[in-house]
N, CA, C and O of each residue as an XYZ file, in Angstrom:
280
protein
N     -94.693    -80.346    -12.650
C     -95.137    -79.471    -13.698
C     -96.200    -78.546    -13.141
O     -97.074    -78.973    -12.387
N     -96.125    -77.288    -13.513
C     -97.069    -76.277    -13.051
C     -97.987    -75.891    -14.192
O     -97.535    -75.719    -15.324
N     -99.289    -75.749    -13.903
C    -100.216    -75.277    -14.921
C    -101.280    -74.396    -14.295
O    -101.604    -74.525    -13.115
N    -101.811    -73.505    -15.101
C    -102.914    -72.637    -14.710
C    -104.188    -73.314    -15.177
O    -104.321    -73.655    -16.353
N    -105.120    -73.509    -14.263
C    -106.408    -74.123    -14.594
C    -107.494    -73.103    -14.297
O    -107.609    -72.619    -13.171
N    -108.289    -72.777    -15.307
C    -109.354    -71.795    -15.158
C    -110.698    -72.446    -15.429
O    -110.832    -73.291    -16.314
N    -111.690    -72.036    -14.649
C    -113.053    -72.519    -14.817
C    -113.865    -71.373    -15.418
O    -113.915    -70.273    -14.867
N    -114.492    -71.648    -16.545
C    -115.335    -70.677    -17.237
C    -116.772    -71.172    -17.239
O    -117.038    -72.340    -16.957
N    -117.688    -70.281    -17.557
C    -119.078    -70.645    -17.835
C    -119.341    -70.330    -19.292
O    -118.921    -69.289    -19.797
N    -120.032    -71.225    -19.961
C    -120.399    -70.995    -21.352
C    -121.587    -70.040    -21.389
O    -122.167    -69.728    -20.349
N    -121.946    -69.581    -22.570
C    -123.100    -68.682    -22.691
C    -124.394    -69.389    -22.296
O    -125.394    -68.728    -22.015
N    -124.390    -70.720    -22.271
C    -125.555    -71.494    -21.838
C    -125.468    -71.862    -20.354
O    -126.346    -72.552    -19.836
N    -124.405    -71.400    -19.662
C    -124.271    -71.660    -18.229
C    -123.541    -72.943    -17.872
O    -123.448    -73.293    -16.695
N    -123.021    -73.649    -18.867
C    -122.301    -74.891    -18.590
C    -120.870    -74.596    -18.157
O    -120.265    -73.621    -18.602
N    -120.338    -75.442    -17.290
C    -118.971    -75.304    -16.789
C    -117.968    -75.802    -17.826
O    -118.140    -76.875    -18.403
N    -116.916    -75.010    -18.058
C    -115.857    -75.360    -18.996
C    -114.512    -75.190    -18.295
O    -114.318    -74.213    -17.572
N    -113.599    -76.104    -18.491
C    -112.270    -76.027    -17.889
C    -111.242    -75.776    -18.983
O    -111.282    -76.393    -20.047
N    -110.320    -74.861    -18.704
C    -109.242    -74.516    -19.632
C    -107.946    -74.541    -18.847
O    -107.905    -74.048    -17.720
N    -106.882    -75.103    -19.412
C    -105.607    -75.133    -18.705
C    -104.473    -74.687    -19.617
O    -104.534    -74.822    -20.839
N    -103.437    -74.149    -18.979
C    -102.277    -73.616    -19.683
C    -101.029    -74.071    -18.944
O    -100.868    -73.787    -17.757
N    -100.137    -74.783    -19.647
C     -98.924    -75.313    -19.027
C     -97.864    -74.231    -18.876
O     -97.739    -73.347    -19.724
N     -97.109    -74.307    -17.799
C     -95.992    -73.408    -17.502
C     -96.353    -71.925    -17.573
O     -95.769    -71.186    -18.366
N     -97.311    -71.482    -16.752
C     -97.702    -70.072    -16.781
C     -96.623    -69.171    -16.166
O     -95.737    -69.636    -15.449
N     -96.720    -67.881    -16.463
C     -95.820    -66.877    -15.899
C     -96.220    -66.645    -14.442
O     -97.260    -66.038    -14.184
N     -95.425    -67.110    -13.496
C     -95.770    -67.007    -12.075
C     -95.457    -65.633    -11.489
O     -95.723    -65.393    -10.311
N     -94.901    -64.736    -12.287
C     -94.631    -63.387    -11.775
C     -95.871    -62.500    -11.853
O     -95.874    -61.404    -11.292
N     -96.920    -62.948    -12.533
C     -98.169    -62.190    -12.641
C     -98.945    -62.276    -11.328
O     -98.946    -63.310    -10.660
N     -99.602    -61.177    -10.972
C    -100.444    -61.156     -9.774
C    -101.786    -61.815    -10.097
O    -102.144    -61.945    -11.268
N    -102.531    -62.231     -9.068
C    -103.860    -62.793     -9.338
C    -104.751    -61.826    -10.122
O    -105.522    -62.252    -10.982
N    -104.649    -60.545     -9.833
C    -105.445    -59.553    -10.555
C    -105.084    -59.480    -12.030
O    -105.960    -59.328    -12.881
N    -103.802    -59.587    -12.331
C    -103.358    -59.571    -13.722
C    -103.842    -60.817    -14.460
O    -104.285    -60.733    -15.605
N    -103.755    -61.956    -13.808
C    -104.208    -63.202    -14.423
C    -105.710    -63.144    -14.685
O    -106.177    -63.544    -15.752
N    -106.462    -62.644    -13.708
C    -107.908    -62.534    -13.886
C    -108.229    -61.610    -15.057
O    -109.104    -61.913    -15.868
N    -107.526    -60.489    -15.146
C    -107.752    -59.553    -16.246
C    -107.476    -60.175    -17.604
O    -108.217    -59.951    -18.560
N    -106.405    -60.957    -17.685
C    -106.074    -61.626    -18.941
C    -107.122    -62.683    -19.305
O    -107.515    -62.798    -20.466
N    -107.566    -63.446    -18.319
C    -108.571    -64.475    -18.586
C    -109.914    -63.860    -18.979
O    -110.640    -64.431    -19.794
N    -110.246    -62.712    -18.413
C    -111.506    -62.033    -18.753
C    -111.512    -61.545    -20.200
O    -112.579    -61.301    -20.764
N    -110.361    -61.403    -20.792
C    -110.270    -60.950    -22.181
C    -110.603    -62.067    -23.165
O    -110.850    -61.791    -24.339
N    -110.615    -63.312    -22.718
C    -110.895    -64.444    -23.610
C    -112.369    -64.468    -24.030
O    -112.671    -64.702    -25.200
N    -113.280    -64.232    -23.094
C    -114.719    -64.320    -23.360
C    -115.205    -63.468    -24.523
O    -115.827    -63.998    -25.444
N    -114.942    -62.173    -24.512
C    -115.439    -61.321    -25.601
C    -114.877    -61.669    -26.985
O    -115.455    -61.275    -27.998
N    -113.769    -62.396    -27.040
C    -113.198    -62.768    -28.330
C    -114.038    -63.815    -29.067
O    -113.974    -63.932    -30.291
N    -114.826    -64.573    -28.300
C    -115.698    -65.616    -28.854
C    -114.934    -66.538    -29.808
O    -115.374    -66.801    -30.927
N    -113.792    -67.016    -29.345
C    -112.940    -67.881    -30.152
C    -113.458    -69.303    -30.272
O    -113.238    -69.966    -31.286
N    -114.146    -69.772    -29.239
C    -114.563    -71.170    -29.200
C    -116.080    -71.251    -29.059
O    -116.656    -70.691    -28.125
N    -116.713    -71.943    -29.982
C    -118.160    -72.123    -29.889
C    -118.525    -73.527    -30.362
O    -117.797    -74.173    -31.116
N    -119.668    -73.958    -29.890
C    -120.161    -75.281    -30.257
C    -121.677    -75.211    -30.286
O    -122.309    -74.868    -29.287
N    -122.252    -75.534    -31.420
C    -123.714    -75.525    -31.592
C    -124.318    -74.198    -31.162
O    -125.359    -74.173    -30.504
N    -123.670    -73.084    -31.532
C    -124.184    -71.752    -31.229
C    -123.916    -71.264    -29.816
O    -124.372    -70.183    -29.443
N    -123.200    -72.022    -29.039
C    -122.909    -71.690    -27.645
C    -121.448    -71.256    -27.526
O    -120.546    -71.978    -27.952
N    -121.215    -70.072    -26.945
C    -119.843    -69.616    -26.689
C    -119.311    -70.380    -25.485
O    -119.864    -70.277    -24.389
N    -118.234    -71.150    -25.683
C    -117.774    -72.075    -24.644
C    -117.081    -71.382    -23.475
O    -117.262    -71.808    -22.334
N    -116.305    -70.346    -23.707
C    -115.560    -69.684    -22.635
C    -116.075    -68.251    -22.487
O    -115.351    -67.290    -22.749
N    -117.319    -68.126    -22.069
C    -118.001    -66.831    -22.019
C    -117.523    -65.969    -20.854
O    -117.119    -64.825    -21.058
N    -117.566    -66.507    -19.636
C    -117.145    -65.738    -18.459
C    -116.269    -66.609    -17.564
O    -116.545    -67.790    -17.358
N    -115.209    -66.001    -17.039
C    -114.302    -66.723    -16.151
C    -114.857    -66.674    -14.729
O    -115.318    -65.626    -14.275
N    -114.813    -67.798    -14.034
C    -115.297    -67.863    -12.654
C    -114.153    -67.935    -11.655
O    -114.146    -67.207    -10.663
N    -113.192    -68.805    -11.910
C    -112.094    -68.990    -10.968
C    -110.877    -69.527    -11.705
O    -110.978    -70.063    -12.808
N    -109.734    -69.370    -11.069
C    -108.502    -69.917    -11.641
C    -107.591    -70.364    -10.507
O    -107.650    -69.833     -9.398
N    -106.754    -71.342    -10.798
C    -105.833    -71.847     -9.780
C    -104.554    -72.322    -10.447
O    -104.551    -72.684    -11.624
N    -103.481    -72.316     -9.693
C    -102.232    -72.907    -10.141
C    -102.182    -74.324     -9.591
O    -102.372    -74.537     -8.393
N    -101.928    -75.286    -10.458
C    -101.893    -76.691    -10.065
C    -100.492    -77.214    -10.343
O     -99.987    -77.111    -11.461
N     -99.871    -77.778     -9.312
C     -98.544    -78.338     -9.476
C     -98.623    -79.848     -9.349
O     -99.161    -80.369     -8.373
N     -98.091    -80.544    -10.331
C     -98.099    -81.989    -10.356
C     -96.691    -82.503    -10.087
O     -95.728    -82.070    -10.721
N     -96.585    -83.416     -9.154
C     -95.312    -84.042     -8.845
C     -95.347    -85.474     -9.343
O     -96.231    -86.250     -8.978
N     -94.386    -85.813    -10.172
C     -94.320    -87.174    -10.691
C     -93.232    -87.935     -9.941
O     -92.128    -87.429     -9.742
N     -93.555    -89.133     -9.536
C     -92.612    -90.001     -8.840
C     -92.437    -91.287     -9.648
O     -93.397    -92.029     -9.855
N     -91.233    -91.543    -10.094
C     -90.960    -92.749    -10.857
C     -90.886    -93.932     -9.873
O     -90.110    -93.914     -8.917
N     -91.687    -94.925    -10.123
C     -91.709    -96.082     -9.236
C     -90.717    -97.150     -9.652
O     -90.118    -97.793     -8.790
N     -90.530    -97.355    -10.918
C     -89.547    -98.324    -11.406
C     -89.228    -98.033    -12.837
O     -88.418    -98.734    -13.444
């Protein structure tokens, strides 16, 4: 399974992780960064007055391989 994992900083400077399953792999890194940067200004997620996904720092594609043992 492939997923996009992005690391954000909250408005208080805390690290936040966000992931998205089965991302569009035809997008360039620049396009993905641009899309992730659009999340912060929307201020969709907050907790105790803190915007949780304020600024994006990094993103990666993570592929998980499952092996059935029995």
